[in-house]
PDB file of N, CA, C, O and CB in Angstrom:
ATOM      1  N   MET A   1      20.884 -25.205   2.070  1.00  0.00           N
ATOM      2  CA  MET A   1      20.424 -24.403   3.187  1.00  0.00           C
ATOM      3  C   MET A   1      20.532 -25.252   4.519  1.00  0.00           C
ATOM      4  O   MET A   1      20.053 -26.378   4.649  1.00  0.00           O
ATOM      5  CB  MET A   1      18.930 -23.917   2.925  1.00  0.00           C
ATOM      6  N   SER A   2      21.183 -24.599   5.426  1.00  0.00           N
ATOM      7  CA  SER A   2      21.389 -25.225   6.723  1.00  0.00           C
ATOM      8  C   SER A   2      20.386 -24.666   7.724  1.00  0.00           C
ATOM      9  O   SER A   2      20.316 -23.445   7.865  1.00  0.00           O
ATOM     10  CB  SER A   2      22.836 -25.006   7.218  1.00  0.00           C
ATOM     11  N   GLY A   3      19.642 -25.447   8.395  1.00  0.00           N
ATOM     12  CA  GLY A   3      18.674 -25.011   9.385  1.00  0.00           C
ATOM     13  C   GLY A   3      19.366 -24.268  10.481  1.00  0.00           C
ATOM     14  O   GLY A   3      18.849 -23.261  10.965  1.00  0.00           O
ATOM     15  N   THR A   4      20.548 -24.743  10.901  1.00  0.00           N
ATOM     16  CA  THR A   4      21.243 -24.147  11.994  1.00  0.00           C
ATOM     17  C   THR A   4      21.694 -22.735  11.620  1.00  0.00           C
ATOM     18  O   THR A   4      21.558 -21.824  12.437  1.00  0.00           O
ATOM     19  CB  THR A   4      22.424 -25.011  12.403  1.00  0.00           C
ATOM     20  N   ALA A   5      22.208 -22.529  10.452  1.00  0.00           N
ATOM     21  CA  ALA A   5      22.625 -21.181  10.006  1.00  0.00           C
ATOM     22  C   ALA A   5      21.402 -20.292   9.881  1.00  0.00           C
ATOM     23  O   ALA A   5      21.441 -19.110  10.220  1.00  0.00           O
ATOM     24  CB  ALA A   5      23.388 -21.243   8.643  1.00  0.00           C
ATOM     25  N   GLU A   6      20.336 -20.862   9.401  1.00  0.00           N
ATOM     26  CA  GLU A   6      19.126 -20.083   9.204  1.00  0.00           C
ATOM     27  C   GLU A   6      18.567 -19.495  10.526  1.00  0.00           C
ATOM     28  O   GLU A   6      17.948 -18.430  10.528  1.00  0.00           O
ATOM     29  CB  GLU A   6      18.072 -20.955   8.538  1.00  0.00           C
ATOM     30  N   LEU A   7      18.801 -20.211  11.644  1.00  0.00           N
ATOM     31  CA  LEU A   7      18.257 -19.823  12.875  1.00  0.00           C
ATOM     32  C   LEU A   7      19.307 -19.231  13.860  1.00  0.00           C
ATOM     33  O   LEU A   7      19.081 -19.158  15.068  1.00  0.00           O
ATOM     34  CB  LEU A   7      17.583 -20.989  13.466  1.00  0.00           C
ATOM     35  N   SER A   8      20.419 -18.829  13.308  1.00  0.00           N
ATOM     36  CA  SER A   8      21.499 -18.226  14.070  1.00  0.00           C
ATOM     37  C   SER A   8      21.049 -16.883  14.590  1.00  0.00           C
ATOM     38  O   SER A   8      20.294 -16.161  13.939  1.00  0.00           O
ATOM     39  CB  SER A   8      22.768 -18.083  13.220  1.00  0.00           C
ATOM     40  N   ARG A   9      21.522 -16.567  15.757  1.00  0.00           N
ATOM     41  CA  ARG A   9      21.263 -15.241  16.317  1.00  0.00           C
ATOM     42  C   ARG A   9      22.380 -14.285  15.878  1.00  0.00           C
ATOM     43  O   ARG A   9      23.510 -14.719  15.655  1.00  0.00           O
ATOM     44  CB  ARG A   9      21.164 -15.302  17.881  1.00  0.00           C
ATOM     45  N   TYR A  10      22.081 -13.037  15.758  1.00  0.00           N
ATOM     46  CA  TYR A  10      22.988 -12.040  15.338  1.00  0.00           C
ATOM     47  C   TYR A  10      23.031 -10.933  16.395  1.00  0.00           C
ATOM     48  O   TYR A  10      22.019 -10.607  17.015  1.00  0.00           O
ATOM     49  CB  TYR A  10      22.597 -11.504  13.968  1.00  0.00           C
ATOM     50  N   GLU A  11      24.218 -10.368  16.582  1.00  0.00           N
ATOM     51  CA  GLU A  11      24.392  -9.303  17.573  1.00  0.00           C
ATOM     52  C   GLU A  11      24.893  -8.033  16.970  1.00  0.00           C
ATOM     53  O   GLU A  11      25.845  -8.056  16.190  1.00  0.00           O
ATOM     54  CB  GLU A  11      25.328  -9.736  18.644  1.00  0.00           C
ATOM     55  N   CYS A  12      24.286  -6.921  17.302  1.00  0.00           N
ATOM     56  CA  CYS A  12      24.680  -5.629  16.840  1.00  0.00           C
ATOM     57  C   CYS A  12      26.023  -5.264  17.425  1.00  0.00           C
ATOM     58  O   CYS A  12      26.207  -5.338  18.640  1.00  0.00           O
ATOM     59  CB  CYS A  12      23.638  -4.596  17.188  1.00  0.00           C
ATOM     60  N   ARG A  13      26.966  -4.871  16.588  1.00  0.00           N
ATOM     61  CA  ARG A  13      28.303  -4.551  17.126  1.00  0.00           C
ATOM     62  C   ARG A  13      28.313  -3.141  17.657  1.00  0.00           C
ATOM     63  O   ARG A  13      29.337  -2.731  18.204  1.00  0.00           O
ATOM     64  CB  ARG A  13      29.400  -4.721  16.048  1.00  0.00           C
ATOM     65  N   ILE A  14      27.275  -2.380  17.542  1.00  0.00           N
ATOM     66  CA  ILE A  14      27.220  -1.010  18.043  1.00  0.00           C
ATOM     67  C   ILE A  14      26.659  -1.049  19.468  1.00  0.00           C
ATOM     68  O   ILE A  14      27.299  -0.545  20.391  1.00  0.00           O
ATOM     69  CB  ILE A  14      26.344  -0.093  17.109  1.00  0.00           C
ATOM     70  N   CYS A  15      25.410  -1.672  19.672  1.00  0.00           N
ATOM     71  CA  CYS A  15      24.796  -1.604  20.947  1.00  0.00           C
ATOM     72  C   CYS A  15      24.625  -2.937  21.668  1.00  0.00           C
ATOM     73  O   CYS A  15      24.118  -2.971  22.789  1.00  0.00           O
ATOM     74  CB  CYS A  15      23.522  -0.976  20.798  1.00  0.00           C
ATOM     75  N   TRP A  16      25.055  -4.067  21.019  1.00  0.00           N
ATOM     76  CA  TRP A  16      25.026  -5.421  21.578  1.00  0.00           C
ATOM     77  C   TRP A  16      23.587  -5.988  21.577  1.00  0.00           C
ATOM     78  O   TRP A  16      23.369  -7.007  22.233  1.00  0.00           O
ATOM     79  CB  TRP A  16      25.604  -5.416  23.021  1.00  0.00           C
ATOM     80  N   HIS A  17      22.621  -5.411  20.906  1.00  0.00           N
ATOM     81  CA  HIS A  17      21.304  -5.942  20.794  1.00  0.00           C
ATOM     82  C   HIS A  17      21.400  -7.274  19.992  1.00  0.00           C
ATOM     83  O   HIS A  17      22.094  -7.341  18.978  1.00  0.00           O
ATOM     84  CB  HIS A  17      20.342  -4.902  20.110  1.00  0.00           C
ATOM     85  N   VAL A  18      20.722  -8.284  20.447  1.00  0.00           N
ATOM     86  CA  VAL A  18      20.715  -9.619  19.774  1.00  0.00           C
ATOM     87  C   VAL A  18      19.433  -9.817  18.994  1.00  0.00           C
ATOM     88  O   VAL A  18      18.357  -9.738  19.585  1.00  0.00           O
ATOM     89  CB  VAL A  18      20.875 -10.769  20.810  1.00  0.00           C
ATOM     90  N   TYR A  19      19.492 -10.076  17.673  1.00  0.00           N
ATOM     91  CA  TYR A  19      18.346 -10.552  16.947  1.00  0.00           C
ATOM     92  C   TYR A  19      18.311 -12.028  17.043  1.00  0.00           C
ATOM     93  O   TYR A  19      19.229 -12.735  16.629  1.00  0.00           O
ATOM     94  CB  TYR A  19      18.366 -10.104  15.508  1.00  0.00           C
ATOM     95  N   ASP A  20      17.178 -12.502  17.627  1.00  0.00           N
ATOM     96  CA  ASP A  20      16.915 -13.939  17.828  1.00  0.00           C
ATOM     97  C   ASP A  20      15.801 -14.310  16.887  1.00  0.00           C
ATOM     98  O   ASP A  20      14.676 -13.853  17.091  1.00  0.00           O
ATOM     99  CB  ASP A  20      16.536 -14.280  19.328  1.00  0.00           C
ATOM    100  N   PRO A  21      16.039 -15.106  15.870  1.00  0.00           N
ATOM    101  CA  PRO A  21      14.913 -15.496  14.996  1.00  0.00           C
ATOM    102  C   PRO A  21      13.765 -16.147  15.683  1.00  0.00           C
ATOM    103  O   PRO A  21      12.623 -16.036  15.237  1.00  0.00           O
ATOM    104  CB  PRO A  21      15.383 -16.403  13.962  1.00  0.00           C
ATOM    105  N   ALA A  22      14.057 -16.862  16.820  1.00  0.00           N
ATOM    106  CA  ALA A  22      12.950 -17.545  17.551  1.00  0.00           C
ATOM    107  C   ALA A  22      12.003 -16.507  18.127  1.00  0.00           C
ATOM    108  O   ALA A  22      10.829 -16.808  18.342  1.00  0.00           O
ATOM    109  CB  ALA A  22      13.504 -18.463  18.700  1.00  0.00           C
ATOM    110  N   ALA A  23      12.470 -15.317  18.378  1.00  0.00           N
ATOM    111  CA  ALA A  23      11.662 -14.226  18.966  1.00  0.00           C
ATOM    112  C   ALA A  23      11.074 -13.276  17.879  1.00  0.00           C
ATOM    113  O   ALA A  23      10.004 -12.694  18.060  1.00  0.00           O
ATOM    114  CB  ALA A  23      12.537 -13.407  19.961  1.00  0.00           C
ATOM    115  N   GLY A  24      11.803 -13.143  16.761  1.00  0.00           N
ATOM    116  CA  GLY A  24      11.456 -12.203  15.800  1.00  0.00           C
ATOM    117  C   GLY A  24      11.774 -10.806  16.242  1.00  0.00           C
ATOM    118  O   GLY A  24      12.710 -10.651  17.026  1.00  0.00           O
ATOM    119  N   ASP A  25      11.085  -9.775  15.817  1.00  0.00           N
ATOM    120  CA  ASP A  25      11.327  -8.388  16.198  1.00  0.00           C
ATOM    121  C   ASP A  25       9.992  -7.711  16.274  1.00  0.00           C
ATOM    122  O   ASP A  25       9.351  -7.464  15.252  1.00  0.00           O
ATOM    123  CB  ASP A  25      12.275  -7.658  15.199  1.00  0.00           C
ATOM    124  N   GLU A  26       9.544  -7.390  17.548  1.00  0.00           N
ATOM    125  CA  GLU A  26       8.243  -6.819  17.775  1.00  0.00           C
ATOM    126  C   GLU A  26       8.266  -5.312  17.208  1.00  0.00           C
ATOM    127  O   GLU A  26       7.240  -4.847  16.710  1.00  0.00           O
ATOM    128  CB  GLU A  26       7.880  -6.884  19.361  1.00  0.00           C
ATOM    129  N   VAL A  27       9.353  -4.618  17.283  1.00  0.00           N
ATOM    130  CA  VAL A  27       9.366  -3.233  16.870  1.00  0.00           C
ATOM    131  C   VAL A  27       9.138  -3.133  15.380  1.00  0.00           C
ATOM    132  O   VAL A  27       8.389  -2.273  14.915  1.00  0.00           O
ATOM    133  CB  VAL A  27      10.676  -2.566  17.256  1.00  0.00           C
ATOM    134  N   TRP A  28       9.788  -4.020  14.619  1.00  0.00           N
ATOM    135  CA  TRP A  28       9.636  -4.009  13.133  1.00  0.00           C
ATOM    136  C   TRP A  28       8.521  -4.952  12.692  1.00  0.00           C
ATOM    137  O   TRP A  28       8.318  -5.123  11.490  1.00  0.00           O
ATOM    138  CB  TRP A  28      10.971  -4.418  12.436  1.00  0.00           C
ATOM    139  N   GLN A  29       7.819  -5.545  13.586  1.00  0.00           N
ATOM    140  CA  GLN A  29       6.690  -6.467  13.295  1.00  0.00           C
ATOM    141  C   GLN A  29       7.192  -7.659  12.421  1.00  0.00           C
ATOM    142  O   GLN A  29       6.566  -8.037  11.431  1.00  0.00           O
ATOM    143  CB  GLN A  29       5.511  -5.686  12.548  1.00  0.00           C
ATOM    144  N   ILE A  30       8.341  -8.221  12.836  1.00  0.00           N
ATOM    145  CA  ILE A  30       8.908  -9.385  12.236  1.00  0.00           C
ATOM    146  C   ILE A  30       8.450 -10.590  13.005  1.00  0.00           C
ATOM    147  O   ILE A  30       8.628 -10.656  14.222  1.00  0.00           O
ATOM    148  CB  ILE A  30      10.421  -9.300  12.188  1.00  0.00           C
ATOM    149  N   ALA A  31       7.867 -11.541  12.325  1.00  0.00           N
ATOM    150  CA  ALA A  31       7.262 -12.734  12.927  1.00  0.00           C
ATOM    151  C   ALA A  31       8.379 -13.629  13.543  1.00  0.00           C
ATOM    152  O   ALA A  31       9.467 -13.744  12.979  1.00  0.00           O
ATOM    153  CB  ALA A  31       6.429 -13.536  11.844  1.00  0.00           C
ATOM    154  N   PRO A  32       8.096 -14.236  14.668  1.00  0.00           N
ATOM    155  CA  PRO A  32       8.997 -15.283  15.190  1.00  0.00           C
ATOM    156  C   PRO A  32       9.250 -16.381  14.107  1.00  0.00           C
ATOM    157  O   PRO A  32       8.347 -16.743  13.354  1.00  0.00           O
ATOM    158  CB  PRO A  32       8.377 -15.930  16.493  1.00  0.00           C
ATOM    159  N   GLY A  33      10.491 -16.887  14.060  1.00  0.00           N
ATOM    160  CA  GLY A  33      10.808 -17.862  13.108  1.00  0.00           C
ATOM    161  C   GLY A  33      11.450 -17.257  11.855  1.00  0.00           C
ATOM    162  O   GLY A  33      11.812 -17.997  10.941  1.00  0.00           O
ATOM    163  N   THR A  34      11.601 -15.902  11.793  1.00  0.00           N
ATOM    164  CA  THR A  34      12.205 -15.298  10.612  1.00  0.00           C
ATOM    165  C   THR A  34      13.670 -15.239  10.735  1.00  0.00           C
ATOM    166  O   THR A  34      14.192 -14.574  11.630  1.00  0.00           O
ATOM    167  CB  THR A  34      11.672 -13.934  10.369  1.00  0.00           C
ATOM    168  N   ALA A  35      14.384 -15.932   9.843  1.00  0.00           N
ATOM    169  CA  ALA A  35      15.846 -15.915   9.842  1.00  0.00           C
ATOM    170  C   ALA A  35      16.383 -14.534   9.564  1.00  0.00           C
ATOM    171  O   ALA A  35      15.723 -13.716   8.923  1.00  0.00           O
ATOM    172  CB  ALA A  35      16.387 -16.889   8.821  1.00  0.00           C
ATOM    173  N   PHE A  36      17.610 -14.269  10.058  1.00  0.00           N
ATOM    174  CA  PHE A  36      18.261 -12.974   9.832  1.00  0.00           C
ATOM    175  C   PHE A  36      18.346 -12.672   8.341  1.00  0.00           C
ATOM    176  O   PHE A  36      18.089 -11.549   7.909  1.00  0.00           O
ATOM    177  CB  PHE A  36      19.671 -12.957  10.459  1.00  0.00           C
ATOM    178  N   ALA A  37      18.719 -13.715   7.540  1.00  0.00           N
ATOM    179  CA  ALA A  37      18.865 -13.525   6.115  1.00  0.00           C
ATOM    180  C   ALA A  37      17.573 -13.129   5.424  1.00  0.00           C
ATOM    181  O   ALA A  37      17.619 -12.590   4.318  1.00  0.00           O
ATOM    182  CB  ALA A  37      19.393 -14.763   5.502  1.00  0.00           C
ATOM    183  N   ASP A  38      16.401 -13.381   6.045  1.00  0.00           N
ATOM    184  CA  ASP A  38      15.137 -13.154   5.489  1.00  0.00           C
ATOM    185  C   ASP A  38      14.531 -11.818   5.938  1.00  0.00           C
ATOM    186  O   ASP A  38      13.405 -11.484   5.571  1.00  0.00           O
ATOM    187  CB  ASP A  38      14.254 -14.273   5.835  1.00  0.00           C
ATOM    188  N   LEU A  39      15.302 -11.054   6.745  1.00  0.00           N
ATOM    189  CA  LEU A  39      14.828  -9.731   7.213  1.00  0.00           C
ATOM    190  C   LEU A  39      14.795  -8.811   5.931  1.00  0.00           C
ATOM    191  O   LEU A  39      15.603  -8.972   5.016  1.00  0.00           O
ATOM    192  CB  LEU A  39      15.815  -9.113   8.401  1.00  0.00           C
ATOM    193  N   PRO A  40      13.872  -7.893   5.916  1.00  0.00           N
ATOM    194  CA  PRO A  40      13.872  -6.901   4.804  1.00  0.00           C
ATOM    195  C   PRO A  40      15.148  -6.078   4.704  1.00  0.00           C
ATOM    196  O   PRO A  40      15.777  -5.776   5.718  1.00  0.00           O
ATOM    197  CB  PRO A  40      12.706  -5.955   4.965  1.00  0.00           C
ATOM    198  N   GLU A  41      15.524  -5.724   3.511  1.00  0.00           N
ATOM    199  CA  GLU A  41      16.769  -4.893   3.414  1.00  0.00           C
ATOM    200  C   GLU A  41      16.696  -3.627   4.194  1.00  0.00           C
ATOM    201  O   GLU A  41      17.729  -3.109   4.619  1.00  0.00           O
ATOM    202  CB  GLU A  41      17.067  -4.545   1.984  1.00  0.00           C
ATOM    203  N   SER A  42      15.481  -3.087   4.408  1.00  0.00           N
ATOM    204  CA  SER A  42      15.375  -1.797   5.152  1.00  0.00           C
ATOM    205  C   SER A  42      15.398  -2.007   6.676  1.00  0.00           C
ATOM    206  O   SER A  42      15.271  -1.040   7.427  1.00  0.00           O
ATOM    207  CB  SER A  42      14.067  -1.054   4.754  1.00  0.00           C
ATOM    208  N   TRP A  43      15.560  -3.267   7.143  1.00  0.00           N
ATOM    209  CA  TRP A  43      15.531  -3.558   8.562  1.00  0.00           C
ATOM    210  C   TRP A  43      16.782  -2.959   9.203  1.00  0.00           C
ATOM    211  O   TRP A  43      17.876  -3.085   8.653  1.00  0.00           O
ATOM    212  CB  TRP A  43      15.442  -5.093   8.819  1.00  0.00           C
ATOM    213  N   HIS A  44      16.637  -2.314  10.351  1.00  0.00           N
ATOM    214  CA  HIS A  44      17.686  -1.757  11.136  1.00  0.00           C
ATOM    215  C   HIS A  44      17.606  -2.210  12.541  1.00  0.00           C
ATOM    216  O   HIS A  44      16.545  -2.701  12.928  1.00  0.00           O
ATOM    217  CB  HIS A  44      17.662  -0.299  11.074  1.00  0.00           C
ATOM    218  N   CYS A  45      18.646  -2.097  13.375  1.00  0.00           N
ATOM    219  CA  CYS A  45      18.592  -2.459  14.754  1.00  0.00           C
ATOM    220  C   CYS A  45      17.468  -1.664  15.457  1.00  0.00           C
ATOM    221  O   CYS A  45      17.433  -0.437  15.372  1.00  0.00           O
ATOM    222  CB  CYS A  45      19.957  -2.213  15.420  1.00  0.00           C
ATOM    223  N   PRO A  46      16.548  -2.371  16.151  1.00  0.00           N
ATOM    224  CA  PRO A  46      15.465  -1.733  16.835  1.00  0.00           C
ATOM    225  C   PRO A  46      15.889  -0.890  18.052  1.00  0.00           C
ATOM    226  O   PRO A  46      15.122  -0.087  18.582  1.00  0.00           O
ATOM    227  CB  PRO A  46      14.504  -2.763  17.255  1.00  0.00           C
ATOM    228  N   ASN A  47      17.135  -1.111  18.464  1.00  0.00           N
ATOM    229  CA  ASN A  47      17.676  -0.340  19.631  1.00  0.00           C
ATOM    230  C   ASN A  47      18.469   0.849  19.282  1.00  0.00           C
ATOM    231  O   ASN A  47      18.306   1.888  19.921  1.00  0.00           O
ATOM    232  CB  ASN A  47      18.521  -1.195  20.463  1.00  0.00           C
ATOM    233  N   CYS A  48      19.364   0.770  18.259  1.00  0.00           N
ATOM    234  CA  CYS A  48      20.217   1.876  17.975  1.00  0.00           C
ATOM    235  C   CYS A  48      20.156   2.283  16.504  1.00  0.00           C
ATOM    236  O   CYS A  48      20.913   3.161  16.091  1.00  0.00           O
ATOM    237  CB  CYS A  48      21.616   1.542  18.368  1.00  0.00           C
ATOM    238  N   ASP A  49      19.303   1.690  15.718  1.00  0.00           N
ATOM    239  CA  ASP A  49      19.117   1.979  14.277  1.00  0.00           C
ATOM    240  C   ASP A  49      20.314   1.675  13.427  1.00  0.00           C
ATOM    241  O   ASP A  49      20.431   2.230  12.334  1.00  0.00           O
ATOM    242  CB  ASP A  49      18.763   3.405  14.086  1.00  0.00           C
ATOM    243  N   ALA A  50      21.209   0.826  13.867  1.00  0.00           N
ATOM    244  CA  ALA A  50      22.331   0.366  13.037  1.00  0.00           C
ATOM    245  C   ALA A  50      21.824  -0.447  11.836  1.00  0.00           C
ATOM    246  O   ALA A  50      20.808  -1.134  11.944  1.00  0.00           O
ATOM    247  CB  ALA A  50      23.315  -0.486  13.883  1.00  0.00           C
ATOM    248  N   GLU A  51      22.510  -0.375  10.715  1.00  0.00           N
ATOM    249  CA  GLU A  51      22.138  -1.135   9.573  1.00  0.00           C
ATOM    250  C   GLU A  51      22.457  -2.588   9.727  1.00  0.00           C
ATOM    251  O   GLU A  51      23.237  -2.935  10.614  1.00  0.00           O
ATOM    252  CB  GLU A  51      22.788  -0.603   8.385  1.00  0.00           C
ATOM    253  N   ARG A  52      21.898  -3.475   8.909  1.00  0.00           N
ATOM    254  CA  ARG A  52      22.084  -4.947   8.996  1.00  0.00           C
ATOM    255  C   ARG A  52      23.561  -5.332   8.959  1.00  0.00           C
ATOM    256  O   ARG A  52      23.973  -6.253   9.664  1.00  0.00           O
ATOM    257  CB  ARG A  52      21.339  -5.654   7.839  1.00  0.00           C
ATOM    258  N   HIS A  53      24.328  -4.671   8.185  1.00  0.00           N
ATOM    259  CA  HIS A  53      25.815  -5.051   8.066  1.00  0.00           C
ATOM    260  C   HIS A  53      26.540  -4.891   9.321  1.00  0.00           C
ATOM    261  O   HIS A  53      27.633  -5.442   9.450  1.00  0.00           O
ATOM    262  CB  HIS A  53      26.536  -4.215   7.021  1.00  0.00           C
ATOM    263  N   GLN A  54      25.990  -4.128  10.339  1.00  0.00           N
ATOM    264  CA  GLN A  54      26.645  -3.963  11.593  1.00  0.00           C
ATOM    265  C   GLN A  54      26.417  -5.127  12.579  1.00  0.00           C
ATOM    266  O   GLN A  54      26.922  -5.099  13.701  1.00  0.00           O
ATOM    267  CB  GLN A  54      26.195  -2.698  12.194  1.00  0.00           C
ATOM    268  N   PHE A  55      25.653  -6.148  12.151  1.00  0.00           N
ATOM    269  CA  PHE A  55      25.387  -7.351  12.924  1.00  0.00           C
ATOM    270  C   PHE A  55      26.367  -8.479  12.614  1.00  0.00           C
ATOM    271  O   PHE A  55      26.756  -8.687  11.464  1.00  0.00           O
ATOM    272  CB  PHE A  55      23.979  -7.818  12.669  1.00  0.00           C
ATOM    273  N   LEU A  56      26.766  -9.217  13.690  1.00  0.00           N
ATOM    274  CA  LEU A  56      27.695 -10.293  13.517  1.00  0.00           C
ATOM    275  C   LEU A  56      27.014 -11.565  14.040  1.00  0.00           C
ATOM    276  O   LEU A  56      26.273 -11.490  15.020  1.00  0.00           O
ATOM    277  CB  LEU A  56      29.045 -10.001  14.252  1.00  0.00           C
ATOM    278  N   PRO A  57      27.236 -12.703  13.431  1.00  0.00           N
ATOM    279  CA  PRO A  57      26.526 -13.943  13.853  1.00  0.00           C
ATOM    280  C   PRO A  57      27.207 -14.339  15.215  1.00  0.00           C
ATOM    281  O   PRO A  57      28.403 -14.138  15.424  1.00  0.00           O
ATOM    282  CB  PRO A  57      26.642 -15.164  12.700  1.00  0.00           C
ATOM    283  N   LEU A  58      26.362 -14.911  16.118  1.00  0.00           N
ATOM    284  CA  LEU A  58      26.831 -15.413  17.416  1.00  0.00           C
ATOM    285  C   LEU A  58      27.041 -16.941  17.225  1.00  0.00           C
ATOM    286  O   LEU A  58      26.289 -17.609  16.515  1.00  0.00           O
ATOM    287  CB  LEU A  58      25.772 -15.084  18.612  1.00  0.00           C
ATOM    288  N   ASP A  59      28.040 -17.429  17.857  1.00  0.00           N
ATOM    289  CA  ASP A  59      28.252 -18.898  17.822  1.00  0.00           C
ATOM    290  C   ASP A  59      27.133 -19.590  18.568  1.00  0.00           C
ATOM    291  O   ASP A  59      26.592 -19.043  19.529  1.00  0.00           O
ATOM    292  CB  ASP A  59      29.630 -19.289  18.440  1.00  0.00           C
ATOM    293  N   ALA A  60      26.783 -20.783  18.137  1.00  0.00           N
ATOM    294  CA  ALA A  60      25.624 -21.540  18.759  1.00  0.00           C
ATOM    295  C   ALA A  60      25.811 -21.673  20.244  1.00  0.00           C
ATOM    296  O   ALA A  60      24.819 -21.687  20.973  1.00  0.00           O
ATOM    297  CB  ALA A  60      25.472 -22.969  18.137  1.00  0.00           C
ATOM    298  N   GLU A  61      27.040 -21.773  20.739  1.00  0.00           N
ATOM    299  CA  GLU A  61      27.168 -22.000  22.193  1.00  0.00           C
ATOM    300  C   GLU A  61      27.085 -20.689  23.020  1.00  0.00           C
ATOM    301  O   GLU A  61      27.008 -20.748  24.248  1.00  0.00           O
ATOM    302  CB  GLU A  61      28.507 -22.707  22.485  1.00  0.00           C
ATOM    303  N   ASP A  62      27.101 -19.477  22.340  1.00  0.00           N
ATOM    304  CA  ASP A  62      27.009 -18.215  22.994  1.00  0.00           C
ATOM    305  C   ASP A  62      25.607 -18.092  23.564  1.00  0.00           C
ATOM    306  O   ASP A  62      24.635 -18.182  22.813  1.00  0.00           O
ATOM    307  CB  ASP A  62      27.344 -17.062  22.033  1.00  0.00           C
ATOM    308  N   GLY A  63      25.476 -17.894  24.833  1.00  0.00           N
ATOM    309  CA  GLY A  63      24.175 -17.707  25.419  1.00  0.00           C
ATOM    310  C   GLY A  63      23.489 -18.991  25.849  1.00  0.00           C
ATOM    311  O   GLY A  63      22.521 -18.966  26.609  1.00  0.00           O
ATOM    312  N   ASP A  64      23.993 -20.102  25.362  1.00  0.00           N
ATOM    313  CA  ASP A  64      23.331 -21.334  25.728  1.00  0.00           C
ATOM    314  C   ASP A  64      23.874 -21.839  27.097  1.00  0.00           C
ATOM    315  O   ASP A  64      25.081 -21.800  27.336  1.00  0.00           O
ATOM    316  CB  ASP A  64      23.536 -22.405  24.612  1.00  0.00           C
ATOM    317  N   ALA A  65      23.038 -22.276  27.919  1.00  0.00           N
ATOM    318  CA  ALA A  65      23.434 -22.751  29.260  1.00  0.00           C
ATOM    319  C   ALA A  65      23.702 -24.130  29.259  1.00  0.00           C
ATOM    320  O   ALA A  65      24.047 -24.692  30.299  1.00  0.00           O
ATOM    321  CB  ALA A  65      22.437 -22.486  30.266  1.00  0.00           C
TER     322      ALA A  65
END
């Protein structure tokens, strides 16, 4: 298990919503620190309701200043 991969952010390819494990997901009551891989199978995008397979991993440098 790689800590970096565990905490990767994922972006919805439908609406561009980013799931950030550091923030979790307030809509679905997902606690901060929850890796994308640990989200429940029933989890969908809180913005457009896309399924998990519609999300793509973001590179570590994406969004980092």
